[in-house]
PyMOL Python script that loads the backbone (N, CA, C, O; Angstrom):
from pymol import cmd

cmd.read_pdbstr("""\
ATOM      1  N   UNK A   1      10.558 -19.486  88.081  1.00  0.00           N
ATOM      2  CA  UNK A   1      10.930 -19.333  86.691  1.00  0.00           C
ATOM      3  C   UNK A   1       9.877 -18.465  86.004  1.00  0.00           C
ATOM      4  O   UNK A   1       8.677 -18.715  86.127  1.00  0.00           O
ATOM      5  N   UNK A   2      10.331 -17.457  85.291  1.00  0.00           N
ATOM      6  CA  UNK A   2       9.459 -16.575  84.518  1.00  0.00           C
ATOM      7  C   UNK A   2       9.579 -16.948  83.047  1.00  0.00           C
ATOM      8  O   UNK A   2      10.687 -16.991  82.512  1.00  0.00           O
ATOM      9  N   UNK A   3       8.464 -17.217  82.390  1.00  0.00           N
ATOM     10  CA  UNK A   3       8.430 -17.477  80.962  1.00  0.00           C
ATOM     11  C   UNK A   3       8.033 -16.187  80.266  1.00  0.00           C
ATOM     12  O   UNK A   3       6.983 -15.614  80.559  1.00  0.00           O
ATOM     13  N   UNK A   4       8.875 -15.730  79.339  1.00  0.00           N
ATOM     14  CA  UNK A   4       8.613 -14.499  78.582  1.00  0.00           C
ATOM     15  C   UNK A   4       8.354 -14.898  77.134  1.00  0.00           C
ATOM     16  O   UNK A   4       9.209 -15.500  76.485  1.00  0.00           O
ATOM     17  N   UNK A   5       7.177 -14.561  76.637  1.00  0.00           N
ATOM     18  CA  UNK A   5       6.817 -14.863  75.254  1.00  0.00           C
ATOM     19  C   UNK A   5       6.692 -13.541  74.521  1.00  0.00           C
ATOM     20  O   UNK A   5       5.839 -12.718  74.851  1.00  0.00           O
ATOM     21  N   UNK A   6       7.547 -13.337  73.520  1.00  0.00           N
ATOM     22  CA  UNK A   6       7.574 -12.075  72.797  1.00  0.00           C
ATOM     23  C   UNK A   6       8.155 -12.313  71.405  1.00  0.00           C
ATOM     24  O   UNK A   6       7.938 -13.374  70.819  1.00  0.00           O
ATOM     25  N   UNK A   7       8.882 -11.347  70.876  1.00  0.00           N
ATOM     26  CA  UNK A   7       9.549 -11.508  69.579  1.00  0.00           C
ATOM     27  C   UNK A   7      10.906 -10.837  69.628  1.00  0.00           C
ATOM     28  O   UNK A   7      11.204 -10.072  70.546  1.00  0.00           O
ATOM     29  N   UNK A   8      11.729 -11.133  68.626  1.00  0.00           N
ATOM     30  CA  UNK A   8      13.110 -10.641  68.606  1.00  0.00           C
ATOM     31  C   UNK A   8      13.201  -9.119  68.591  1.00  0.00           C
ATOM     32  O   UNK A   8      14.142  -8.551  69.145  1.00  0.00           O
ATOM     33  N   UNK A   9      12.252  -8.466  67.975  1.00  0.00           N
ATOM     34  CA  UNK A   9      12.305  -7.012  67.835  1.00  0.00           C
ATOM     35  C   UNK A   9      11.698  -6.273  69.020  1.00  0.00           C
ATOM     36  O   UNK A   9      11.566  -5.050  68.983  1.00  0.00           O
ATOM     37  N   UNK A  10      11.334  -6.987  70.051  1.00  0.00           N
ATOM     38  CA  UNK A  10      10.767  -6.363  71.240  1.00  0.00           C
ATOM     39  C   UNK A  10      11.900  -5.975  72.193  1.00  0.00           C
ATOM     40  O   UNK A  10      12.197  -6.684  73.154  1.00  0.00           O
ATOM     41  N   UNK A  11      12.518  -4.840  71.901  1.00  0.00           N
ATOM     42  CA  UNK A  11      13.653  -4.395  72.695  1.00  0.00           C
ATOM     43  C   UNK A  11      13.224  -3.935  74.086  1.00  0.00           C
ATOM     44  O   UNK A  11      14.050  -3.876  74.996  1.00  0.00           O
ATOM     45  N   UNK A  12      11.955  -3.613  74.262  1.00  0.00           N
ATOM     46  CA  UNK A  12      11.449  -3.229  75.574  1.00  0.00           C
ATOM     47  C   UNK A  12      11.560  -4.396  76.550  1.00  0.00           C
ATOM     48  O   UNK A  12      11.769  -4.184  77.745  1.00  0.00           O
ATOM     49  N   UNK A  13      11.424  -5.611  76.062  1.00  0.00           N
ATOM     50  CA  UNK A  13      11.545  -6.789  76.933  1.00  0.00           C
ATOM     51  C   UNK A  13      12.982  -6.986  77.407  1.00  0.00           C
ATOM     52  O   UNK A  13      13.215  -7.632  78.429  1.00  0.00           O
ATOM     53  N   UNK A  14      13.935  -6.440  76.679  1.00  0.00           N
ATOM     54  CA  UNK A  14      15.340  -6.604  77.068  1.00  0.00           C
ATOM     55  C   UNK A  14      15.657  -5.904  78.391  1.00  0.00           C
ATOM     56  O   UNK A  14      16.541  -6.354  79.121  1.00  0.00           O
ATOM     57  N   UNK A  15      14.963  -4.826  78.713  1.00  0.00           N
ATOM     58  CA  UNK A  15      15.236  -4.090  79.957  1.00  0.00           C
ATOM     59  C   UNK A  15      14.916  -4.917  81.201  1.00  0.00           C
ATOM     60  O   UNK A  15      15.778  -5.047  82.071  1.00  0.00           O
ATOM     61  N   UNK A  16      13.711  -5.483  81.320  1.00  0.00           N
ATOM     62  CA  UNK A  16      13.469  -6.316  82.515  1.00  0.00           C
ATOM     63  C   UNK A  16      14.318  -7.585  82.518  1.00  0.00           C
ATOM     64  O   UNK A  16      14.669  -8.091  83.584  1.00  0.00           O
ATOM     65  N   UNK A  17      14.648  -8.103  81.335  1.00  0.00           N
ATOM     66  CA  UNK A  17      15.515  -9.287  81.270  1.00  0.00           C
ATOM     67  C   UNK A  17      16.899  -8.957  81.817  1.00  0.00           C
ATOM     68  O   UNK A  17      17.501  -9.772  82.517  1.00  0.00           O
ATOM     69  N   UNK A  18      17.402  -7.774  81.505  1.00  0.00           N
ATOM     70  CA  UNK A  18      18.693  -7.347  82.063  1.00  0.00           C
ATOM     71  C   UNK A  18      18.640  -7.321  83.584  1.00  0.00           C
ATOM     72  O   UNK A  18      19.594  -7.716  84.255  1.00  0.00           O
ATOM     73  N   UNK A  19      17.533  -6.858  84.116  1.00  0.00           N
ATOM     74  CA  UNK A  19      17.354  -6.823  85.570  1.00  0.00           C
ATOM     75  C   UNK A  19      17.287  -8.235  86.151  1.00  0.00           C
ATOM     76  O   UNK A  19      17.846  -8.494  87.217  1.00  0.00           O
ATOM     77  N   UNK A  20      16.609  -9.145  85.458  1.00  0.00           N
ATOM     78  CA  UNK A  20      16.547 -10.540  85.915  1.00  0.00           C
ATOM     79  C   UNK A  20      17.939 -11.164  85.943  1.00  0.00           C
ATOM     80  O   UNK A  20      18.293 -11.877  86.882  1.00  0.00           O
ATOM     81  N   UNK A  21      18.724 -10.888  84.900  1.00  0.00           N
ATOM     82  CA  UNK A  21      20.087 -11.414  84.843  1.00  0.00           C
ATOM     83  C   UNK A  21      20.926 -10.844  85.986  1.00  0.00           C
ATOM     84  O   UNK A  21      21.658 -11.573  86.655  1.00  0.00           O
ATOM     85  N   UNK A  22      20.810  -9.545  86.199  1.00  0.00           N
ATOM     86  CA  UNK A  22      21.557  -8.885  87.268  1.00  0.00           C
ATOM     87  C   UNK A  22      21.222  -9.465  88.648  1.00  0.00           C
ATOM     88  O   UNK A  22      22.096  -9.621  89.500  1.00  0.00           O
ATOM     89  N   UNK A  23      19.941  -9.779  88.845  1.00  0.00           N
ATOM     90  CA  UNK A  23      19.493 -10.330  90.135  1.00  0.00           C
ATOM     91  C   UNK A  23      19.597 -11.852  90.183  1.00  0.00           C
ATOM     92  O   UNK A  23      19.228 -12.473  91.180  1.00  0.00           O
ATOM     93  N   UNK A  24      20.101 -12.449  89.104  1.00  0.00           N
ATOM     94  CA  UNK A  24      20.267 -13.899  88.983  1.00  0.00           C
ATOM     95  C   UNK A  24      18.949 -14.649  89.193  1.00  0.00           C
ATOM     96  O   UNK A  24      18.898 -15.682  89.860  1.00  0.00           O
ATOM     97  N   UNK A  25      17.885 -14.093  88.602  1.00  0.00           N
ATOM     98  CA  UNK A  25      16.576 -14.729  88.658  1.00  0.00           C
ATOM     99  C   UNK A  25      16.343 -15.520  87.372  1.00  0.00           C
ATOM    100  O   UNK A  25      16.672 -15.039  86.287  1.00  0.00           O
ATOM    101  N   UNK A  26      15.786 -16.715  87.476  1.00  0.00           N
ATOM    102  CA  UNK A  26      15.616 -17.559  86.296  1.00  0.00           C
ATOM    103  C   UNK A  26      14.482 -17.073  85.383  1.00  0.00           C
ATOM    104  O   UNK A  26      13.424 -16.649  85.849  1.00  0.00           O
ATOM    105  N   UNK A  27      14.733 -17.147  84.085  1.00  0.00           N
ATOM    106  CA  UNK A  27      13.722 -16.807  83.089  1.00  0.00           C
ATOM    107  C   UNK A  27      13.994 -17.623  81.842  1.00  0.00           C
ATOM    108  O   UNK A  27      15.081 -18.172  81.667  1.00  0.00           O
ATOM    109  N   UNK A  28      12.998 -17.696  80.981  1.00  0.00           N
ATOM    110  CA  UNK A  28      13.131 -18.371  79.685  1.00  0.00           C
ATOM    111  C   UNK A  28      12.353 -17.540  78.691  1.00  0.00           C
ATOM    112  O   UNK A  28      11.168 -17.271  78.890  1.00  0.00           O
ATOM    113  N   UNK A  29      13.018 -17.129  77.611  1.00  0.00           N
ATOM    114  CA  UNK A  29      12.383 -16.278  76.607  1.00  0.00           C
ATOM    115  C   UNK A  29      12.062 -17.100  75.361  1.00  0.00           C
ATOM    116  O   UNK A  29      12.909 -17.828  74.843  1.00  0.00           O
ATOM    117  N   UNK A  30      10.834 -16.969  74.897  1.00  0.00           N
ATOM    118  CA  UNK A  30      10.416 -17.586  73.636  1.00  0.00           C
ATOM    119  C   UNK A  30      10.134 -16.460  72.659  1.00  0.00           C
ATOM    120  O   UNK A  30       9.281 -15.608  72.909  1.00  0.00           O
ATOM    121  N   UNK A  31      10.853 -16.459  71.543  1.00  0.00           N
ATOM    122  CA  UNK A  31      10.600 -15.507  70.460  1.00  0.00           C
ATOM    123  C   UNK A  31       9.727 -16.188  69.417  1.00  0.00           C
ATOM    124  O   UNK A  31      10.070 -17.258  68.915  1.00  0.00           O
ATOM    125  N   UNK A  32       8.611 -15.575  69.096  1.00  0.00           N
ATOM    126  CA  UNK A  32       7.638 -16.203  68.199  1.00  0.00           C
ATOM    127  C   UNK A  32       8.215 -16.525  66.823  1.00  0.00           C
ATOM    128  O   UNK A  32       7.762 -17.471  66.179  1.00  0.00           O
ATOM    129  N   UNK A  33       9.198 -15.766  66.360  1.00  0.00           N
ATOM    130  CA  UNK A  33       9.777 -16.029  65.039  1.00  0.00           C
ATOM    131  C   UNK A  33      10.535 -17.358  64.997  1.00  0.00           C
ATOM    132  O   UNK A  33      10.714 -17.941  63.928  1.00  0.00           O
ATOM    133  N   UNK A  34      10.971 -17.825  66.148  1.00  0.00           N
ATOM    134  CA  UNK A  34      11.786 -19.039  66.212  1.00  0.00           C
ATOM    135  C   UNK A  34      11.015 -20.245  66.729  1.00  0.00           C
ATOM    136  O   UNK A  34      11.625 -21.255  67.080  1.00  0.00           O
ATOM    137  N   UNK A  35       9.700 -20.165  66.784  1.00  0.00           N
ATOM    138  CA  UNK A  35       8.902 -21.204  67.430  1.00  0.00           C
ATOM    139  C   UNK A  35       9.173 -22.593  66.835  1.00  0.00           C
ATOM    140  O   UNK A  35       9.082 -23.590  67.551  1.00  0.00           O
ATOM    141  N   UNK A  36       9.502 -22.676  65.551  1.00  0.00           N
ATOM    142  CA  UNK A  36       9.768 -23.973  64.924  1.00  0.00           C
ATOM    143  C   UNK A  36      11.081 -24.584  65.410  1.00  0.00           C
ATOM    144  O   UNK A  36      11.318 -25.771  65.188  1.00  0.00           O
ATOM    145  N   UNK A  37      11.939 -23.805  66.067  1.00  0.00           N
ATOM    146  CA  UNK A  37      13.225 -24.301  66.560  1.00  0.00           C
ATOM    147  C   UNK A  37      13.174 -24.777  68.011  1.00  0.00           C
ATOM    148  O   UNK A  37      14.161 -25.307  68.522  1.00  0.00           O
ATOM    149  N   UNK A  38      12.038 -24.596  68.676  1.00  0.00           N
ATOM    150  CA  UNK A  38      11.890 -25.046  70.051  1.00  0.00           C
ATOM    151  C   UNK A  38      11.459 -26.509  70.048  1.00  0.00           C
ATOM    152  O   UNK A  38      10.696 -26.940  69.184  1.00  0.00           O
ATOM    153  N   UNK A  39      11.950 -27.256  71.009  1.00  0.00           N
ATOM    154  CA  UNK A  39      11.590 -28.667  71.148  1.00  0.00           C
ATOM    155  C   UNK A  39      10.745 -28.807  72.409  1.00  0.00           C
ATOM    156  O   UNK A  39      11.155 -28.383  73.489  1.00  0.00           O
ATOM    157  N   UNK A  40       9.570 -29.401  72.266  1.00  0.00           N
ATOM    158  CA  UNK A  40       8.688 -29.642  73.410  1.00  0.00           C
ATOM    159  C   UNK A  40       8.642 -31.143  73.635  1.00  0.00           C
ATOM    160  O   UNK A  40       8.352 -31.912  72.719  1.00  0.00           O
ATOM    161  N   UNK A  41       8.931 -31.550  74.865  1.00  0.00           N
ATOM    162  CA  UNK A  41       8.908 -32.969  75.206  1.00  0.00           C
ATOM    163  C   UNK A  41       7.857 -33.210  76.285  1.00  0.00           C
ATOM    164  O   UNK A  41       7.790 -32.497  77.287  1.00  0.00           O
ATOM    165  N   UNK A  42       7.047 -34.224  76.056  1.00  0.00           N
ATOM    166  CA  UNK A  42       6.041 -34.645  77.029  1.00  0.00           C
ATOM    167  C   UNK A  42       6.249 -36.122  77.309  1.00  0.00           C
ATOM    168  O   UNK A  42       6.466 -36.904  76.384  1.00  0.00           O
ATOM    169  N   UNK A  43       6.184 -36.512  78.571  1.00  0.00           N
ATOM    170  CA  UNK A  43       6.262 -37.931  78.905  1.00  0.00           C
ATOM    171  C   UNK A  43       5.262 -38.219  80.020  1.00  0.00           C
ATOM    172  O   UNK A  43       5.058 -37.411  80.926  1.00  0.00           O
ATOM    173  N   UNK A  44       4.662 -39.371  79.926  1.00  0.00           N
ATOM    174  CA  UNK A  44       3.648 -39.782  80.883  1.00  0.00           C
ATOM    175  C   UNK A  44       4.138 -41.021  81.632  1.00  0.00           C
ATOM    176  O   UNK A  44       4.634 -41.968  81.022  1.00  0.00           O
ATOM    177  N   UNK A  45       3.999 -41.007  82.935  1.00  0.00           N
ATOM    178  CA  UNK A  45       4.305 -42.175  83.760  1.00  0.00           C
ATOM    179  C   UNK A  45       3.174 -42.308  84.776  1.00  0.00           C
ATOM    180  O   UNK A  45       3.036 -41.481  85.677  1.00  0.00           O
ATOM    181  N   UNK A  46       2.374 -43.348  84.621  1.00  0.00           N
ATOM    182  CA  UNK A  46       1.184 -43.535  85.447  1.00  0.00           C
ATOM    183  C   UNK A  46       0.305 -42.298  85.336  1.00  0.00           C
ATOM    184  O   UNK A  46      -0.230 -42.034  84.259  1.00  0.00           O
ATOM    185  N   UNK A  47       0.139 -41.542  86.392  1.00  0.00           N
ATOM    186  CA  UNK A  47      -0.688 -40.336  86.337  1.00  0.00           C
ATOM    187  C   UNK A  47       0.158 -39.068  86.357  1.00  0.00           C
ATOM    188  O   UNK A  47      -0.371 -37.971  86.538  1.00  0.00           O
ATOM    189  N   UNK A  48       1.465 -39.214  86.171  1.00  0.00           N
ATOM    190  CA  UNK A  48       2.385 -38.075  86.237  1.00  0.00           C
ATOM    191  C   UNK A  48       2.787 -37.628  84.824  1.00  0.00           C
ATOM    192  O   UNK A  48       3.119 -38.452  83.971  1.00  0.00           O
ATOM    193  N   UNK A  49       2.752 -36.336  84.600  1.00  0.00           N
ATOM    194  CA  UNK A  49       3.152 -35.763  83.319  1.00  0.00           C
ATOM    195  C   UNK A  49       4.434 -34.960  83.511  1.00  0.00           C
ATOM    196  O   UNK A  49       4.490 -34.070  84.360  1.00  0.00           O
ATOM    197  N   UNK A  50       5.445 -35.265  82.738  1.00  0.00           N
ATOM    198  CA  UNK A  50       6.666 -34.466  82.708  1.00  0.00           C
ATOM    199  C   UNK A  50       6.687 -33.733  81.376  1.00  0.00           C
ATOM    200  O   UNK A  50       6.375 -34.312  80.336  1.00  0.00           O
ATOM    201  N   UNK A  51       7.056 -32.458  81.413  1.00  0.00           N
ATOM    202  CA  UNK A  51       7.105 -31.682  80.177  1.00  0.00           C
ATOM    203  C   UNK A  51       8.219 -30.656  80.262  1.00  0.00           C
ATOM    204  O   UNK A  51       8.511 -30.113  81.327  1.00  0.00           O
ATOM    205  N   UNK A  52       8.834 -30.403  79.118  1.00  0.00           N
ATOM    206  CA  UNK A  52       9.905 -29.422  79.068  1.00  0.00           C
ATOM    207  C   UNK A  52       9.963 -28.781  77.694  1.00  0.00           C
ATOM    208  O   UNK A  52       9.485 -29.335  76.704  1.00  0.00           O
ATOM    209  N   UNK A  53      10.561 -27.601  77.661  1.00  0.00           N
ATOM    210  CA  UNK A  53      10.813 -26.900  76.406  1.00  0.00           C
ATOM    211  C   UNK A  53      12.308 -26.674  76.323  1.00  0.00           C
ATOM    212  O   UNK A  53      12.947 -26.269  77.293  1.00  0.00           O
ATOM    213  N   UNK A  54      12.856 -26.943  75.146  1.00  0.00           N
ATOM    214  CA  UNK A  54      14.286 -26.745  74.934  1.00  0.00           C
ATOM    215  C   UNK A  54      14.506 -25.860  73.715  1.00  0.00           C
ATOM    216  O   UNK A  54      13.842 -26.002  72.688  1.00  0.00           O
ATOM    217  N   UNK A  55      15.452 -24.948  73.857  1.00  0.00           N
ATOM    218  CA  UNK A  55      15.874 -24.103  72.742  1.00  0.00           C
ATOM    219  C   UNK A  55      17.393 -23.985  72.813  1.00  0.00           C
ATOM    220  O   UNK A  55      17.946 -23.422  73.758  1.00  0.00           O
ATOM    221  N   UNK A  56      18.044 -24.521  71.807  1.00  0.00           N
ATOM    222  CA  UNK A  56      19.504 -24.595  71.790  1.00  0.00           C
ATOM    223  C   UNK A  56      19.982 -25.312  73.048  1.00  0.00           C
ATOM    224  O   UNK A  56      19.596 -26.458  73.281  1.00  0.00           O
ATOM    225  N   UNK A  57      20.800 -24.674  73.854  1.00  0.00           N
ATOM    226  CA  UNK A  57      21.340 -25.362  75.037  1.00  0.00           C
ATOM    227  C   UNK A  57      20.591 -24.995  76.324  1.00  0.00           C
ATOM    228  O   UNK A  57      21.050 -25.329  77.417  1.00  0.00           O
ATOM    229  N   UNK A  58      19.465 -24.324  76.211  1.00  0.00           N
ATOM    230  CA  UNK A  58      18.702 -23.921  77.389  1.00  0.00           C
ATOM    231  C   UNK A  58      17.406 -24.732  77.442  1.00  0.00           C
ATOM    232  O   UNK A  58      16.735 -24.929  76.429  1.00  0.00           O
ATOM    233  N   UNK A  59      17.074 -25.195  78.643  1.00  0.00           N
ATOM    234  CA  UNK A  59      15.904 -26.052  78.801  1.00  0.00           C
ATOM    235  C   UNK A  59      15.163 -25.663  80.075  1.00  0.00           C
ATOM    236  O   UNK A  59      15.783 -25.311  81.078  1.00  0.00           O
ATOM    237  N   UNK A  60      13.818 -25.729  80.029  1.00  0.00           N
ATOM    238  CA  UNK A  60      13.013 -25.505  81.229  1.00  0.00           C
ATOM    239  C   UNK A  60      12.011 -26.643  81.386  1.00  0.00           C
ATOM    240  O   UNK A  60      11.512 -27.206  80.412  1.00  0.00           O
ATOM    241  N   UNK A  61      11.742 -26.955  82.632  1.00  0.00           N
ATOM    242  CA  UNK A  61      10.686 -27.899  82.974  1.00  0.00           C
ATOM    243  C   UNK A  61       9.438 -27.059  83.217  1.00  0.00           C
ATOM    244  O   UNK A  61       9.456 -26.132  84.027  1.00  0.00           O
ATOM    245  N   UNK A  62       8.365 -27.381  82.523  1.00  0.00           N
ATOM    246  CA  UNK A  62       7.177 -26.533  82.576  1.00  0.00           C
ATOM    247  C   UNK A  62       6.584 -26.399  83.969  1.00  0.00           C
ATOM    248  O   UNK A  62       5.971 -25.377  84.279  1.00  0.00           O
ATOM    249  N   UNK A  63       6.749 -27.399  84.807  1.00  0.00           N
ATOM    250  CA  UNK A  63       6.202 -27.305  86.170  1.00  0.00           C
ATOM    251  C   UNK A  63       6.940 -26.269  87.015  1.00  0.00           C
ATOM    252  O   UNK A  63       6.442 -25.880  88.072  1.00  0.00           O
ATOM    253  N   UNK A  64       8.110 -25.816  86.577  1.00  0.00           N
ATOM    254  CA  UNK A  64       8.882 -24.806  87.308  1.00  0.00           C
ATOM    255  C   UNK A  64       8.445 -23.374  86.982  1.00  0.00           C
ATOM    256  O   UNK A  64       8.864 -22.431  87.654  1.00  0.00           O
ATOM    257  N   UNK A  65       7.607 -23.208  85.957  1.00  0.00           N
ATOM    258  CA  UNK A  65       7.155 -21.870  85.567  1.00  0.00           C
ATOM    259  C   UNK A  65       6.158 -21.366  86.606  1.00  0.00           C
ATOM    260  O   UNK A  65       5.165 -22.026  86.912  1.00  0.00           O
ATOM    261  N   UNK A  66       6.446 -20.188  87.137  1.00  0.00           N
ATOM    262  CA  UNK A  66       5.581 -19.578  88.150  1.00  0.00           C
ATOM    263  C   UNK A  66       4.776 -18.404  87.587  1.00  0.00           C
ATOM    264  O   UNK A  66       3.743 -18.031  88.145  1.00  0.00           O
ATOM    265  N   UNK A  67       5.253 -17.822  86.476  1.00  0.00           N
ATOM    266  CA  UNK A  67       4.560 -16.686  85.867  1.00  0.00           C
ATOM    267  C   UNK A  67       4.911 -16.629  84.385  1.00  0.00           C
ATOM    268  O   UNK A  67       5.981 -17.068  83.964  1.00  0.00           O
ATOM    269  N   UNK A  68       3.977 -16.073  83.600  1.00  0.00           N
ATOM    270  CA  UNK A  68       4.190 -15.901  82.162  1.00  0.00           C
ATOM    271  C   UNK A  68       3.942 -14.439  81.813  1.00  0.00           C
ATOM    272  O   UNK A  68       2.936 -13.850  82.207  1.00  0.00           O
ATOM    273  N   UNK A  69       4.879 -13.871  81.066  1.00  0.00           N
ATOM    274  CA  UNK A  69       4.711 -12.513  80.544  1.00  0.00           C
ATOM    275  C   UNK A  69       4.569 -12.656  79.031  1.00  0.00           C
ATOM    276  O   UNK A  69       5.543 -12.921  78.327  1.00  0.00           O
ATOM    277  N   UNK A  70       3.347 -12.479  78.544  1.00  0.00           N
ATOM    278  CA  UNK A  70       3.051 -12.576  77.117  1.00  0.00           C
ATOM    279  C   UNK A  70       2.960 -11.160  76.574  1.00  0.00           C
ATOM    280  O   UNK A  70       2.036 -10.413  76.898  1.00  0.00           O
ATOM    281  N   UNK A  71       3.924 -10.805  75.749  1.00  0.00           N
ATOM    282  CA  UNK A  71       3.987  -9.441  75.233  1.00  0.00           C
ATOM    283  C   UNK A  71       3.998  -9.481  73.721  1.00  0.00           C
ATOM    284  O   UNK A  71       4.886 -10.087  73.121  1.00  0.00           O
ATOM    285  N   UNK A  72       3.030  -8.847  73.105  1.00  0.00           N
ATOM    286  CA  UNK A  72       2.947  -8.785  71.646  1.00  0.00           C
ATOM    287  C   UNK A  72       3.045  -7.331  71.217  1.00  0.00           C
ATOM    288  O   UNK A  72       2.030  -6.675  70.983  1.00  0.00           O
ATOM    289  N   UNK A  73       4.267  -6.832  71.114  1.00  0.00           N
ATOM    290  CA  UNK A  73       4.473  -5.451  70.686  1.00  0.00           C
ATOM    291  C   UNK A  73       4.135  -5.279  69.205  1.00  0.00           C
ATOM    292  O   UNK A  73       3.688  -4.212  68.784  1.00  0.00           O
ATOM    293  N   UNK A  74       4.348  -6.328  68.423  1.00  0.00           N
ATOM    294  CA  UNK A  74       3.983  -6.314  67.002  1.00  0.00           C
ATOM    295  C   UNK A  74       3.245  -7.605  66.683  1.00  0.00           C
ATOM    296  O   UNK A  74       3.387  -8.600  67.394  1.00  0.00           O
ATOM    297  N   UNK A  75       2.470  -7.589  65.629  1.00  0.00           N
ATOM    298  CA  UNK A  75       1.742  -8.784  65.226  1.00  0.00           C
ATOM    299  C   UNK A  75       2.709  -9.844  64.720  1.00  0.00           C
ATOM    300  O   UNK A  75       3.687  -9.522  64.046  1.00  0.00           O
ATOM    301  N   UNK A  76       2.439 -11.121  65.043  1.00  0.00           N
ATOM    302  CA  UNK A  76       3.333 -12.186  64.576  1.00  0.00           C
ATOM    303  C   UNK A  76       3.243 -12.361  63.069  1.00  0.00           C
ATOM    304  O   UNK A  76       2.183 -12.178  62.471  1.00  0.00           O
ATOM    305  N   UNK A  77       4.361 -12.716  62.468  1.00  0.00           N
ATOM    306  CA  UNK A  77       4.417 -13.048  61.046  1.00  0.00           C
ATOM    307  C   UNK A  77       4.649 -14.547  60.968  1.00  0.00           C
ATOM    308  O   UNK A  77       5.672 -15.050  61.431  1.00  0.00           O
ATOM    309  N   UNK A  78       3.692 -15.261  60.378  1.00  0.00           N
ATOM    310  CA  UNK A  78       3.781 -16.714  60.312  1.00  0.00           C
ATOM    311  C   UNK A  78       4.060 -17.128  58.881  1.00  0.00           C
ATOM    312  O   UNK A  78       3.327 -16.776  57.956  1.00  0.00           O
ATOM    313  N   UNK A  79       5.135 -17.882  58.719  1.00  0.00           N
ATOM    314  CA  UNK A  79       5.466 -18.443  57.416  1.00  0.00           C
ATOM    315  C   UNK A  79       4.477 -19.558  57.131  1.00  0.00           C
ATOM    316  O   UNK A  79       4.488 -20.581  57.816  1.00  0.00           O
ATOM    317  N   UNK A  80       3.623 -19.381  56.136  1.00  0.00           N
ATOM    318  CA  UNK A  80       2.569 -20.344  55.858  1.00  0.00           C
ATOM    319  C   UNK A  80       3.115 -21.712  55.489  1.00  0.00           C
ATOM    320  O   UNK A  80       2.391 -22.703  55.589  1.00  0.00           O
ATOM    321  N   UNK A  81       4.363 -21.796  55.066  1.00  0.00           N
ATOM    322  CA  UNK A  81       4.952 -23.085  54.722  1.00  0.00           C
ATOM    323  C   UNK A  81       5.291 -23.922  55.937  1.00  0.00           C
ATOM    324  O   UNK A  81       5.494 -25.128  55.800  1.00  0.00           O
ATOM    325  N   UNK A  82       5.361 -23.325  57.136  1.00  0.00           N
ATOM    326  CA  UNK A  82       5.734 -24.078  58.326  1.00  0.00           C
ATOM    327  C   UNK A  82       4.542 -24.534  59.154  1.00  0.00           C
ATOM    328  O   UNK A  82       4.699 -25.313  60.094  1.00  0.00           O
ATOM    329  N   UNK A  83       3.344 -24.049  58.809  1.00  0.00           N
ATOM    330  CA  UNK A  83       2.157 -24.404  59.576  1.00  0.00           C
ATOM    331  C   UNK A  83       1.247 -25.264  58.703  1.00  0.00           C
ATOM    332  O   UNK A  83       0.743 -24.790  57.684  1.00  0.00           O
ATOM    333  N   UNK A  84       1.029 -26.533  59.093  1.00  0.00           N
ATOM    334  CA  UNK A  84       0.161 -27.394  58.295  1.00  0.00           C
ATOM    335  C   UNK A  84      -1.252 -26.820  58.174  1.00  0.00           C
ATOM    336  O   UNK A  84      -1.817 -26.333  59.154  1.00  0.00           O
ATOM    337  N   UNK A  85      -1.805 -26.880  56.992  1.00  0.00           N
ATOM    338  CA  UNK A  85      -3.158 -26.430  56.770  1.00  0.00           C
ATOM    339  C   UNK A  85      -3.292 -24.965  56.373  1.00  0.00           C
ATOM    340  O   UNK A  85      -4.380 -24.522  56.008  1.00  0.00           O
ATOM    341  N   UNK A  86      -2.190 -24.201  56.442  1.00  0.00           N
ATOM    342  CA  UNK A  86      -2.254 -22.796  56.037  1.00  0.00           C
ATOM    343  C   UNK A  86      -2.192 -22.689  54.522  1.00  0.00           C
ATOM    344  O   UNK A  86      -1.412 -23.379  53.866  1.00  0.00           O
ATOM    345  N   UNK A  87      -3.003 -21.838  53.995  1.00  0.00           N
ATOM    346  CA  UNK A  87      -3.026 -21.640  52.543  1.00  0.00           C
ATOM    347  C   UNK A  87      -2.659 -20.202  52.237  1.00  0.00           C
ATOM    348  O   UNK A  87      -2.615 -19.811  51.070  1.00  0.00           O
TER     349      UNK A  87
END
""", "prot")
cmd.dss("prot")
cmd.show_as("cartoon", "prot")
cmd.util.cbc("prot")
cmd.orient("prot")
């Protein structure tokens, strides 16, 4: 599983994603503008940690991620009202 962290306006990321889809390779894209809409679940059982990220109807188990592509083509814009402590 490839985790792609970028933003909605990063059209350059769409090209390799098209190739991943064509080759039926698993990926999960996180757009920084929508970070408040992602659900992160953590559960502990004895010494085992289960974790997953969900966005709409797509979900990944974090232990399945084999690589991360972090691409920041533009600087993130953070709505100060959504981040506690921002002034």
